[in-house]
DSSP file (Angstrom, degrees, kcal/mol; ACC not computed):
  #  RESIDUE AA STRUCTURE BP1 BP2  ACC     N-H-->O    O-->H-N    N-H-->O    O-->H-N    TCO  KAPPA ALPHA  PHI   PSI    X-CA   Y-CA   Z-CA
    1    1 A M     >        0   0    0      0, 0.0     4,-2.2     0, 0.0     5,-0.2   0.000 360.0 360.0 360.0 -34.9  174.1  142.9  128.3
    2    2 A K  H  >  +     0   0    0      1,-0.2     4,-2.1     2,-0.2     5,-0.2   0.927 360.0  50.0 -70.4 -39.7  170.9  144.7  127.2
    3    3 A Y  H  > S+     0   0    0      1,-0.2     4,-2.5     2,-0.2    -1,-0.2   0.890 107.9  54.6 -65.9 -37.8  171.8  144.1  123.5
    4    4 A L  H  > S+     0   0    0      2,-0.2     4,-2.8     1,-0.2    -1,-0.2   0.935 108.8  45.0 -61.7 -48.1  172.5  140.5  124.2
    5    5 A K  H  X S+     0   0    0     -4,-2.2     4,-2.2     1,-0.2    -1,-0.2   0.893 114.3  51.5 -64.9 -38.7  169.0  139.8  125.7
    6    6 A F  H  X S+     0   0    0     -4,-2.1     4,-2.4    -5,-0.2    -2,-0.2   0.913 111.9  46.4 -60.7 -44.7  167.5  141.8  122.7
    7    7 A L  H  X S+     0   0    0     -4,-2.5     4,-2.3     2,-0.2     5,-0.2   0.939 112.7  48.8 -67.2 -47.6  169.4  139.7  120.2
    8    8 A I  H  X S+     0   0    0     -4,-2.8     4,-2.8     1,-0.2    -1,-0.2   0.890 112.2  49.9 -63.4 -38.0  168.5  136.4  122.0
    9    9 A T  H  X S+     0   0    0     -4,-2.2     4,-2.6     2,-0.2     5,-0.3   0.905 110.5  48.3 -68.0 -42.0  164.7  137.5  122.0
   10   10 A I  H  X S+     0   0    0     -4,-2.4     4,-2.0     2,-0.2    -1,-0.2   0.876 112.4  50.0 -68.3 -32.3  164.7  138.4  118.4
   11   11 A C  H  X S+     0   0    0     -4,-2.3     4,-2.7     2,-0.2     5,-0.2   0.918 112.6  48.3 -64.5 -47.0  166.4  134.9  117.5
   12   12 A F  H  X S+     0   0    0     -4,-2.8     4,-2.4    -5,-0.2    -2,-0.2   0.942 112.3  45.8 -64.4 -43.7  163.8  133.2  119.6
   13   13 A L  H  X S+     0   0    0     -4,-2.6     4,-2.5     2,-0.2    -1,-0.2   0.894 112.3  53.0 -60.8 -41.8  160.9  135.0  118.0
   14   14 A G  H  X S+     0   0    0     -4,-2.0     4,-1.4    -5,-0.3    -2,-0.2   0.973 112.8  44.0 -63.7 -49.8  162.4  134.4  114.5
   15   15 A I  H  X S+     0   0    0     -4,-2.7     4,-0.5     1,-0.2    -1,-0.2   0.900 112.3  51.9 -58.0 -41.2  162.6  130.7  115.2
   16   16 A L  H  < S+     0   0    0     -4,-2.4     3,-0.4    -5,-0.2    -1,-0.2   0.871 115.8  40.3 -67.3 -36.0  159.2  130.5  116.7
   17   17 A F  H  < S+     0   0    0     -4,-2.5    -1,-0.2     1,-0.2    -2,-0.2   0.608 106.3  63.7 -85.3 -10.3  157.5  132.2  113.7
   18   18 A S  H  < S+     0   0    0     -4,-1.4     2,-1.3    -5,-0.2    -1,-0.2   0.555  79.9  90.8 -89.8  -5.8  159.6  130.4  111.1
   19   19 A C     <  +     0   0    0     -4,-0.5     2,-0.1    -3,-0.4    -1,-0.1  -0.712  59.9 155.5 -89.3  97.2  158.1  127.0  112.1
   20   20 A G        -     0   0    0     -2,-1.3    -2,-0.1     1,-0.2    -3,-0.0  -0.406  47.1 -58.8-109.7-166.9  155.1  126.9  109.9
   21   21 A G        -     0   0    0     -2,-0.1     2,-1.7     1,-0.1    -1,-0.2  -0.312  51.5-107.8 -67.9 155.9  153.1  124.0  108.4
   22   22 A D    >   +     0   0    0      1,-0.2     3,-0.7     2,-0.1    -1,-0.1  -0.646  55.6 154.7 -85.4  81.6  154.7  121.2  106.4
   23   23 A D  T 3   +     0   0    0     -2,-1.7    93,-1.1     1,-0.2    94,-0.3   0.461  64.4  67.8 -88.2  -4.3  153.2  122.4  103.1
   24   24 A D  T 3  S+     0   0    0     -3,-0.2     2,-0.5    92,-0.2    -1,-0.2   0.449  83.7  83.9 -94.6   1.5  156.1  120.8  101.2
   25   25 A I    <   -     0   0    0     -3,-0.7     2,-1.0    92,-0.0     3,-0.3  -0.900  67.1-150.5-107.6 132.0  155.0  117.2  102.1
   26   26 A C        +     0   0    0     -2,-0.5     3,-0.2    90,-0.3     5,-0.1  -0.684  50.4 127.8-100.7  76.5  152.3  115.5  100.0
   27   27 A E        +     0   0    0     -2,-1.0    -1,-0.2     1,-0.1     0, 0.0   0.660  47.8  75.1-105.3 -15.2  150.8  113.2  102.6
   28   28 A S  S    S-     0   0    0     -3,-0.3    -1,-0.1     1,-0.1    -2,-0.0   0.060 112.5 -93.9 -93.9  26.4  147.1  113.8  102.5
   29   29 A G  S    S+     0   0    0     -3,-0.2   120,-0.1     1,-0.1    -1,-0.1   0.799  86.2 130.1  72.5  29.3  146.3  111.8   99.2
   30   30 A E        +     0   0    0      2,-0.1    -1,-0.1   118,-0.0    -3,-0.1   0.381  44.9  94.2 -90.8  -0.8  146.6  114.9   97.0
   31   31 A G  S    S-     0   0    0      1,-0.2    89,-0.1    -5,-0.1    87,-0.1  -0.152  97.1 -53.8 -85.4-179.7  149.0  113.3   94.5
   32   32 A T        -     0   0    0     87,-0.2    -1,-0.2     1,-0.1    90,-0.1  -0.380  64.9-127.7 -56.3 127.2  148.0  111.6   91.2
   33   33 A P        -     0   0    0      0, 0.0    46,-0.4     0, 0.0     2,-0.2  -0.403  16.2-128.2 -77.8 156.3  145.5  109.0   92.1
   34   34 A R        -     0   0    0     44,-0.1     2,-0.3    -2,-0.1   113,-0.1  -0.656  26.2-102.5-100.7 162.6  145.8  105.3   91.0
   35   35 A M  E     -A   77   0A   0     42,-3.1    42,-3.1    -2,-0.2     2,-0.4  -0.651  30.7-136.9 -87.7 137.9  143.3  103.3   89.1
   36   36 A K  E     -A   76   0A   0    115,-0.4   117,-2.2    -2,-0.3   118,-1.3  -0.821  18.8-169.2 -94.8 131.9  141.2  100.8   91.2
   37   37 A V  E     -Ab  75 154A   0     38,-2.6    38,-2.6    -2,-0.4   118,-0.2  -0.987   4.6-176.3-123.1 127.8  140.7   97.3   89.7
   38   38 A A  E     -Ab  74 155A   0    116,-2.4   118,-2.7    -2,-0.4     2,-0.4  -0.598  18.8-122.5-112.6 176.7  138.2   94.8   91.2
   39   39 A F  E     - b   0 156A   0     34,-0.9     9,-2.1     9,-0.4     2,-0.4  -0.974  17.4-167.5-133.3 143.8  137.4   91.2   90.3
   40   40 A I  E     -Cb  47 157A   0    116,-2.5   118,-2.4    -2,-0.4     2,-0.4  -0.981  25.9-120.5-126.0 134.2  134.3   89.4   89.3
   41   41 A S     >  -     0   0    0      5,-2.6     4,-2.3    -2,-0.4     5,-0.2  -0.652  15.5-151.2 -77.6 125.3  133.6   85.8   89.0
   42   42 A I  T  4 S+     0   0    0     -2,-0.4    -1,-0.2     1,-0.2   115,-0.0   0.796  94.6  50.7 -67.7 -27.1  132.5   85.0   85.4
   43   43 A K  T  4 S+     0   0    0      1,-0.1    -1,-0.2     3,-0.1    -2,-0.0   0.955 125.4  21.5 -77.2 -47.9  130.3   82.1   86.6
   44   44 A S  T  4 S-     0   0    0      2,-0.2    -2,-0.2     3,-0.0    -1,-0.1   0.677  91.0-134.2 -94.9 -23.1  128.4   83.8   89.4
   45   45 A G     <  +     0   0    0     -4,-2.3    -3,-0.1     1,-0.3     3,-0.0   0.615  65.5 119.0  71.4  13.1  128.7   87.4   88.3
   46   46 A K  S    S-     0   0    0     -5,-0.2    -5,-2.6     1,-0.1    -1,-0.3  -0.720  75.3 -82.5-111.9 160.9  129.5   88.5   91.8
   47   47 A P  B     -C   40   0A   0      0, 0.0    -7,-0.3     0, 0.0     2,-0.3  -0.259  53.3-167.3 -61.3 147.8  132.5   90.1   93.3
   48   48 A M        -     0   0    0     -9,-2.1     2,-0.4    25,-0.2    -9,-0.4  -0.818  23.7-122.1-131.1 164.0  135.4   87.7   94.1
   49   49 A T        -     0   0    0     -2,-0.3     2,-0.5   -11,-0.1    24,-0.2  -0.944  26.3-140.0-110.6 139.4  138.7   87.4   95.9
   50   50 A V  E     -E   72   0B   0     22,-3.3    22,-1.8    -2,-0.4    21,-0.3  -0.806   4.8-145.0 -95.2 132.7  141.7   86.4   93.8
   51   51 A D  E    S-     0   0B   0     -2,-0.5    20,-1.6     1,-0.3     2,-0.3   0.901  81.4  -3.5 -65.0 -43.5  144.1   84.0   95.6
   52   52 A S  E     -E   70   0B   0     18,-0.3     2,-0.3    41,-0.1    -1,-0.3  -0.979  67.1-176.8-152.9 142.5  147.1   85.5   94.0
   53   53 A L  E     -E   69   0B   0     16,-2.6    16,-1.9    -2,-0.3     2,-0.5  -0.979   9.7-163.7-148.5 132.2  147.8   88.3   91.5
   54   54 A N  E     -EF  68  92B   0     38,-3.2    38,-1.9    -2,-0.3     2,-0.4  -0.946  11.4-165.3-115.3 132.0  150.8   89.8   89.8
   55   55 A V  E     + F   0  91B   0     12,-1.6    11,-3.2    -2,-0.5    12,-0.5  -0.956   8.6 179.3-117.8 132.8  150.6   93.1   88.1
   56   56 A A  E     -EF  65  90B   0     34,-2.2    34,-3.5    -2,-0.4     2,-0.4  -0.968   9.7-163.1-127.4 142.8  153.2   94.6   85.6
   57   57 A V  E     -EF  64  89B   0      7,-2.3     7,-2.5    -2,-0.4     2,-0.9  -0.995  15.5-138.9-131.5 134.3  152.7   98.0   84.0
   58   58 A D  E     -EF  63  88B   0     30,-2.6    30,-0.8    -2,-0.4     5,-0.2  -0.821  17.9-177.5 -93.3 105.9  154.5   99.4   80.9
   59   59 A Y        -     0   0    0      3,-1.0    -1,-0.1    -2,-0.9    22,-0.1   0.122  64.2 -82.2 -89.6  19.1  155.3  103.0   81.6
   60   60 A G  S    S+     0   0    0      2,-0.1     3,-0.1    28,-0.1    -2,-0.1   0.281 125.3  68.4 105.1 -11.4  156.9  103.5   78.1
   61   61 A S  S    S-     0   0    0      1,-0.7     2,-0.1     0, 0.0    -3,-0.0   0.034 117.2 -66.2-130.4  26.0  160.3  102.1   78.8
   62   62 A G  S    S-     0   0    0      2,-0.1    -3,-1.0     0, 0.0    -1,-0.7  -0.334  78.1 -41.5 107.0 170.7  159.4   98.4   79.2
   63   63 A K  E     -E   58   0B   0     -5,-0.2     2,-0.5    -2,-0.1    -5,-0.2  -0.437  46.1-157.1 -79.1 141.6  157.3   96.5   81.8
   64   64 A V  E     -E   57   0B   0     -7,-2.5    -7,-2.3    -2,-0.1     2,-0.5  -0.968  16.8-135.8-110.1 117.2  157.7   97.4   85.5
   65   65 A D  E     -E   56   0B   0     -2,-0.5    -9,-0.3    -9,-0.2     3,-0.1  -0.642  15.1-169.2 -81.6 126.6  156.6   94.5   87.8
   66   66 A L  E     -     0   0B   0    -11,-3.2   -10,-0.2    -2,-0.5    -1,-0.1   0.402  42.9-119.5 -94.4   3.0  154.6   95.7   90.7
   67   67 A G  E     -     0   0B   0    -12,-0.5   -12,-1.6     2,-0.0     2,-0.3  -0.108  30.1 -58.1  94.7 177.7  154.8   92.5   92.5
   68   68 A W  E     -E   54   0B   0    -14,-0.2     2,-0.3    -3,-0.1   -14,-0.2  -0.720  37.8-173.1-101.7 145.4  152.4   89.7   93.8
   69   69 A Q  E     -E   53   0B   0    -16,-1.9   -16,-2.6    -2,-0.3     2,-0.3  -0.984  11.5-148.7-132.1 147.7  149.5   90.1   96.3
   70   70 A T  E     +E   52   0B   0     -2,-0.3   -18,-0.3   -18,-0.2   -19,-0.2  -0.840  68.6   9.8-121.1 156.0  147.5   87.3   97.7
   71   71 A K  E    S+     0   0B   0    -20,-1.6     2,-0.3    -2,-0.3    -1,-0.2   0.903  84.5 154.9  39.7  66.4  143.9   87.1   98.8
   72   72 A I  E     -E   50   0B   0    -22,-1.8   -22,-3.3    -3,-0.2    -1,-0.2  -0.859  41.5-168.8-119.7 152.9  142.8   90.4   97.4
   73   73 A D  S    S+     0   0    0     -2,-0.3   -34,-0.9     1,-0.3     2,-0.3   0.508  81.5  10.4-110.6 -12.9  139.4   91.8   96.3
   74   74 A S  E     -A   38   0A   0    -36,-0.2     2,-0.4   -24,-0.1    -1,-0.3  -0.987  60.6-156.0-158.4 163.3  140.9   94.9   94.7
   75   75 A R  E     -A   37   0A   0    -38,-2.6   -38,-2.6    -2,-0.3     2,-0.5  -0.998  14.5-137.5-147.0 146.6  144.2   96.5   93.6
   76   76 A L  E     -A   36   0A   0     -2,-0.4   -40,-0.2   -40,-0.2    -2,-0.0  -0.907  22.2-170.3-104.4 124.6  145.4  100.0   93.0
   77   77 A I  E     -A   35   0A   0    -42,-3.1   -42,-3.1    -2,-0.5     2,-0.3  -0.987  19.1-133.5-126.9 125.1  147.5  100.5   89.9
   78   78 A P        -     0   0    0      0, 0.0     2,-0.2     0, 0.0   -44,-0.1  -0.590  25.4-149.6 -78.7 136.1  149.4  103.8   89.1
   79   79 A L        -     0   0    0    -46,-0.4     2,-0.1    -2,-0.3   -20,-0.1  -0.474  34.4 -72.0 -96.9 171.4  148.9  104.8   85.4
   80   80 A R        -     0   0    0     -2,-0.2    -1,-0.2   -22,-0.1   -20,-0.0  -0.358  34.5-161.4 -66.5 143.1  151.4  106.7   83.3
   81   81 A V        +     0   0    0    -22,-0.1    -1,-0.1    -2,-0.1   -22,-0.0   0.322  63.8  89.6-112.6   7.5  151.9  110.4   84.1
   82   82 A D  S    S-     0   0    0    -23,-0.1   -22,-0.0     1,-0.0    -2,-0.0  -0.047 100.9 -85.5 -83.3-162.8  153.5  111.4   80.8
   83   83 A D  S    S+     0   0    0      2,-0.0    25,-0.1    24,-0.0    -1,-0.0   0.128  82.7 128.0 -93.2  22.1  151.4  112.6   77.8
   84   84 A S        -     0   0    0      1,-0.1    -4,-0.1     2,-0.1    -2,-0.0  -0.604  58.8-139.7 -82.8 136.8  150.7  109.1   76.5
   85   85 A P  S    S+     0   0    0      0, 0.0    21,-2.2     0, 0.0     2,-0.3   0.397  78.6  31.0 -84.3  10.5  147.0  108.4   75.9
   86   86 A Y  E     - G   0 105B   0     19,-0.2     2,-0.4     2,-0.0    19,-0.2  -0.988  58.4-149.5-152.5 160.6  147.2  104.8   77.2
   87   87 A T  E     - G   0 104B   0     17,-1.8    17,-3.1    -2,-0.3     2,-0.5  -0.998  17.7-139.2-134.2 137.9  148.9  102.5   79.6
   88   88 A D  E     -FG  58 103B   0    -30,-0.8   -30,-2.6    -2,-0.4     2,-0.4  -0.860  22.0-170.8 -96.4 128.8  149.4   98.8   79.1
   89   89 A V  E     -FG  57 102B   0     13,-3.1    13,-3.0    -2,-0.5     2,-0.4  -0.931   7.1-154.0-122.4 140.1  148.8   96.7   82.2
   90   90 A Y  E     -FG  56 101B   0    -34,-3.5   -34,-2.2    -2,-0.4     2,-0.4  -0.953   6.4-163.1-122.6 134.0  149.6   92.9   82.5
   91   91 A F  E     +FG  55 100B   0      9,-2.2     9,-2.7    -2,-0.4     2,-0.3  -0.912  10.0 174.9-119.5 140.4  147.8   90.5   84.9
   92   92 A K  E     -F   54   0B   0    -38,-1.9   -38,-3.2    -2,-0.4     7,-0.1  -0.993  16.8-173.3-145.0 137.5  149.0   87.1   86.0
   93   93 A V  S    S+     0   0    0      5,-0.5     2,-0.3    -2,-0.3   -41,-0.1   0.513  75.3  32.2-110.4  -4.6  147.6   84.7   88.5
   94   94 A S  S    S-     0   0    0      4,-0.3     3,-0.5     1,-0.1    -1,-0.2  -0.981  77.1-121.5-143.8 154.7  150.3   82.0   88.6
   95   95 A T  S    S+     0   0    0     -2,-0.3    -1,-0.1     1,-0.2    -2,-0.0   0.880 113.7  33.8 -65.7 -38.2  154.1   82.2   88.2
   96   96 A K  S    S+     0   0    0     -3,-0.1    -1,-0.2     2,-0.0     2,-0.0   0.483 103.8  99.5 -99.8  -2.5  154.2   79.8   85.3
   97   97 A G  S    S-     0   0    0     -3,-0.5     2,-0.1     1,-0.1     0, 0.0  -0.164  78.9 -90.2 -79.1 175.6  150.9   80.8   83.7
   98   98 A T        -     0   0    0      1,-0.0    -5,-0.5    -6,-0.0     2,-0.4  -0.291  39.0-131.1 -74.5 166.0  150.1   83.1   80.9
   99   99 A E        -     0   0    0     -7,-0.1     2,-0.3    -6,-0.1    35,-0.3  -0.942   7.2-131.7-123.4 144.9  149.4   86.7   81.4
  100  100 A S  E     -G   91   0B   0     -9,-2.7    -9,-2.2    -2,-0.4     2,-0.5  -0.721  13.8-149.5 -92.7 143.9  146.6   89.0   80.2
  101  101 A K  E     -GH  90 132B   0     31,-0.8    30,-2.6    -2,-0.3    31,-1.5  -0.955  14.6-175.9-114.2 130.2  147.3   92.4   78.6
  102  102 A V  E     -GH  89 130B   0    -13,-3.0   -13,-3.1    -2,-0.5     2,-0.5  -0.987  15.0-147.7-126.3 133.0  144.7   95.1   79.1
  103  103 A R  E     -GH  88 129B   0     26,-2.5    26,-1.7    -2,-0.4     2,-0.7  -0.897   9.1-158.2-100.2 122.7  145.1   98.5   77.4
  104  104 A I  E     -GH  87 128B   0    -17,-3.1   -17,-1.8    -2,-0.5     2,-0.3  -0.910   9.4-165.9-104.4 111.0  143.7  101.4   79.4
  105  105 A N  E     +GH  86 127B   0     22,-2.4    22,-2.1    -2,-0.7     2,-0.3  -0.759  21.9 141.0 -95.6 144.7  142.9  104.5   77.2
  106  106 A Y  E     -     0   0B   0    -21,-2.2     2,-0.4    -2,-0.3    19,-0.2  -0.975  44.1-118.4-161.6 168.7  142.3  107.9   78.7
  107  107 A T  E     - H   0 124B   0     17,-2.6    17,-3.3    -2,-0.3     2,-0.3  -0.978  31.6-139.8-118.6 150.1  142.7  111.6   78.5
  108  108 A T  E     - H   0 123B   0     -2,-0.4     2,-0.4    15,-0.2    15,-0.2  -0.698  13.8-168.7-109.0 158.6  144.5  113.5   81.2
  109  109 A R  E     - H   0 122B   0     13,-2.2    13,-2.6    -2,-0.3     2,-0.4  -0.989  17.5-141.9-140.9 130.4  144.0  116.8   82.9
  110  110 A S  E     - H   0 121B   0     -2,-0.4     2,-0.4    11,-0.2    11,-0.2  -0.753  15.8-174.3-100.2 138.9  146.5  118.4   85.1
  111  111 A T  E     - H   0 120B   0      9,-2.9     9,-3.3    -2,-0.4     2,-0.4  -0.995  25.4-126.1-133.4 135.2  145.8  120.4   88.3
  112  112 A Y  E     + H   0 119B   0     -2,-0.4     7,-0.2     7,-0.2     6,-0.0  -0.662  31.7 171.8 -81.6 130.6  148.3  122.3   90.5
  113  113 A V  E     -     0   0B   0      5,-3.1    -1,-0.2     1,-0.4     6,-0.1   0.865  52.2 -44.6-107.4 -62.3  148.1  121.1   94.1
  114  114 A S  E  >  - H   0 118B   0      4,-0.8     4,-2.2     1,-0.1    -1,-0.4  -0.930  55.9 -91.5-159.5 174.4  150.9  122.6   96.2
  115  115 A P  T  4 S+     0   0    0      0, 0.0   -91,-0.1     0, 0.0     4,-0.1   0.853 125.1  43.8 -70.3 -31.6  154.6  123.4   96.0
  116  116 A G  T  4 S+     0   0    0    -93,-1.1   -90,-0.3   -91,-0.1   -92,-0.2   0.854 120.5  37.8 -71.5 -40.6  155.4  120.1   97.6
  117  117 A C  T  4 S-     0   0    0    -94,-0.3     2,-0.2     1,-0.2    -1,-0.1   0.709  90.2-168.3 -87.2 -23.6  153.0  117.9   95.7
  118  118 A G  E  <  -H  114   0B   0     -4,-2.2    -5,-3.1   -87,-0.1    -4,-0.8  -0.497  50.8  -5.2  76.5-135.8  153.4  119.7   92.4
  119  119 A I  E     -H  112   0B   0     -7,-0.2     2,-0.4    -2,-0.2   -87,-0.2  -0.791  62.3-150.8-105.2 140.3  150.9  118.9   89.6
  120  120 A K  E     -H  111   0B   0     -9,-3.3    -9,-2.9    -2,-0.4     2,-0.4  -0.889  10.4-142.2-107.7 133.8  148.3  116.2   90.0
  121  121 A K  E     -H  110   0B   0     -2,-0.4     2,-0.4   -11,-0.2   -11,-0.2  -0.840  12.1-163.9 -99.4 136.8  147.0  114.3   86.9
  122  122 A N  E     -H  109   0B   0    -13,-2.6   -13,-2.2    -2,-0.4     2,-0.5  -0.962  12.9-139.3-116.6 138.7  143.4  113.3   86.7
  123  123 A Y  E     +HI 108 146B   0     23,-1.5    23,-2.7    -2,-0.4     2,-0.3  -0.842  23.2 179.0-104.6 128.1  142.2  110.7   84.2
  124  124 A D  E     +H  107   0B   0    -17,-3.3   -17,-2.6    -2,-0.5    21,-0.2  -0.781  57.1  27.2-121.8 169.7  139.0  111.2   82.2
  125  125 A N  E    S-     0   0B   0     -2,-0.3    20,-0.2   -19,-0.2    -1,-0.2   0.865  75.7-170.1  48.7  48.3  137.2  109.2   79.5
  126  126 A L  E     +     0   0B   0     18,-2.6     2,-0.3    -3,-0.2   -20,-0.2  -0.460  14.7 162.7 -68.1 136.8  138.6  105.9   80.7
  127  127 A S  E     -H  105   0B   0    -22,-2.1   -22,-2.4    -2,-0.2     2,-0.3  -0.937  15.9-160.7-148.0 154.0  138.0  102.9   78.3
  128  128 A S  E     -H  104   0B   0     -2,-0.3     2,-0.3   -24,-0.2   -24,-0.2  -0.940   6.1-161.7-138.7 156.8  139.8   99.6   78.3
  129  129 A Q  E     -H  103   0B   0    -26,-1.7   -26,-2.5    -2,-0.3     2,-0.8  -0.995  22.7-126.2-139.8 142.3  140.3   96.7   75.9
  130  130 A L  E     +H  102   0B   0     -2,-0.3   -28,-0.2   -28,-0.2     9,-0.1  -0.779  30.3 172.2 -89.8 112.4  141.4   93.2   76.5
  131  131 A I  E    S+     0   0B   0    -30,-2.6    -1,-0.2    -2,-0.8   -29,-0.2   0.920  76.2  24.8 -80.1 -51.2  144.4   92.5   74.2
  132  132 A T  E    S-H  101   0B   0    -31,-1.5   -31,-0.8     1,-0.0    -1,-0.3  -0.964  76.7-160.5-121.2 108.2  145.5   89.1   75.5
  133  133 A P        +     0   0    0      0, 0.0   -33,-0.1     0, 0.0    -1,-0.0   0.117  43.0 117.5 -91.5  23.2  142.5   87.2   77.2
  134  134 A N  S    S+     0   0    0    -35,-0.3     3,-0.1     1,-0.1    24,-0.0  -0.950  84.3   3.8-133.2 119.7  143.9   84.6   79.4
  135  135 A P  S    S+     0   0    0      0, 0.0     2,-0.2     0, 0.0    -1,-0.1  -0.964 128.2  61.9 -89.3 -27.0  143.6   84.4   82.5
  136  136 A V        -     0   0    0     -4,-0.2    22,-0.2   -45,-0.2   -35,-0.1  -0.507  66.7-169.5 -66.7 134.9  141.3   87.4   82.5
  137  137 A Q        -     0   0    0     20,-3.3     2,-0.3     1,-0.3    21,-0.2   0.780  58.4 -15.1 -93.6 -32.8  138.3   86.5   80.4
  138  138 A N  E     -D  157   0A   0     19,-1.1    19,-2.6    -9,-0.0     2,-0.4  -0.977  60.3-123.1-159.8 170.0  136.5   89.8   80.0
  139  139 A L  E     -D  156   0A   0     -2,-0.3     2,-0.4    17,-0.2    17,-0.2  -0.915  10.4-161.1-122.5 151.8  136.4   93.4   81.3
  140  140 A E  E     -D  155   0A   0     15,-2.4    15,-2.6    -2,-0.4    -2,-0.0  -0.979  23.1-125.1-133.4 123.8  133.6   95.4   82.7
  141  141 A E  E     +D  154   0A   0     -2,-0.4    13,-0.2    13,-0.2     2,-0.1  -0.307  28.7 176.9 -70.5 144.0  133.8   99.2   82.9
  142  142 A G        -     0   0    0     11,-2.2    11,-0.3     1,-0.4     2,-0.1  -0.057  60.1 -10.9-109.9-138.2  133.4  101.0   86.2
  143  143 A L        -     0   0    0      9,-2.2    -1,-0.4     1,-0.1     8,-0.0  -0.428  63.9-142.3 -63.5 133.8  133.7  104.7   86.8
  144  144 A N  S    S+     0   0    0     -2,-0.1   -18,-2.6    -3,-0.1     2,-0.3   0.175  76.0  51.5 -96.3  19.8  135.2  106.3   83.7
  145  145 A R        -     0   0    0    -21,-0.2     2,-0.6   -20,-0.2   -21,-0.2  -0.989  66.9-142.9-143.5 156.6  137.4  108.9   85.4
  146  146 A I  B     +I  123   0B   0    -23,-2.7   -23,-1.5    -2,-0.3     3,-0.1  -0.965  41.1 138.3-116.8 111.0  140.0  108.9   88.2
  147  147 A E  S    S+     0   0    0     -2,-0.6     2,-0.3     1,-0.4    -1,-0.1   0.462  80.0   2.9-124.1 -16.7  140.0  111.8   90.6
  148  148 A N  S    S-     0   0    0     -3,-0.2    -1,-0.4  -114,-0.1     3,-0.3  -0.925  74.6-107.8-153.3-177.8  140.5  109.8   93.7
  149  149 A E  S    S+     0   0    0     -2,-0.3    -3,-0.0     1,-0.2  -120,-0.0   0.155  91.6  89.7-102.3  22.1  141.1  106.1   94.7
  150  150 A D  S    S+     0   0    0      2,-0.1     2,-0.2  -114,-0.0    -1,-0.2   0.865  76.3  62.3 -88.8 -40.7  137.7  105.4   96.3
  151  151 A K  S    S-     0   0    0     -3,-0.3  -115,-0.4     1,-0.0     2,-0.4  -0.598  84.4-116.6 -91.5 148.4  135.7  104.2   93.2
  152  152 A T        -     0   0    0     -2,-0.2    -9,-2.2     1,-0.1  -115,-0.2  -0.708  26.3-174.0 -85.6 132.4  136.5  101.1   91.2
  153  153 A N        +     0   0    0   -117,-2.2   -11,-2.2    -2,-0.4     2,-0.3   0.720  66.3  20.9 -98.1 -28.7  137.4  102.0   87.6
  154  154 A L  E     -bD  37 141A   0   -118,-1.3  -116,-2.4   -13,-0.2     2,-0.5  -0.994  59.7-153.2-150.1 137.3  137.7   98.6   86.0
  155  155 A Y  E     -bD  38 140A   0    -15,-2.6   -15,-2.4    -2,-0.3     2,-0.5  -0.931  13.1-152.3-112.0 130.7  136.4   95.0   86.8
  156  156 A L  E     -bD  39 139A   0   -118,-2.7  -116,-2.5    -2,-0.5     2,-0.6  -0.896  11.0-144.2-102.8 133.1  138.3   92.0   85.6
  157  157 A L  E      bD  40 138A   0    -19,-2.6   -20,-3.3    -2,-0.5   -19,-1.1  -0.828 360.0 360.0-102.4 123.5  136.2   88.9   85.0
  158  158 A F              0   0    0   -118,-2.4  -117,-0.2    -2,-0.6    -1,-0.1   0.343 360.0 360.0-113.4 360.0  138.0   85.6   85.8
């Protein structure tokens, strides 16, 4: 009976001390940040809300549709995480309209975060060029590095 109590106490203490923090879950925004894109009216030069916007991204194996959003003033777009020096992003404001192609050029820097999150990519030296100009008329650069999702990196002029 003495051994049974001792065994139960050891098992209980083992269970109690094995419950640690959830360091294998990447919930606190420590993963690879996305690029923040905002919109400016070409007529007034002021920030604007877009009625509807479709975004597609070429991650190296063809375009991936990120879907439609309505009544937005900014959009977060994930960039490529391989070693490619650019990502092609496509913007469309109507289902039957044309789409604009924007190429985002950058250099990447890898940072180890944790066992659960793995490696985080940071993007430096961001520059963009408008390949196909309709419906986006022009581009305006924002912050030229992506370390978090707080600052706007690119402004699209409509």
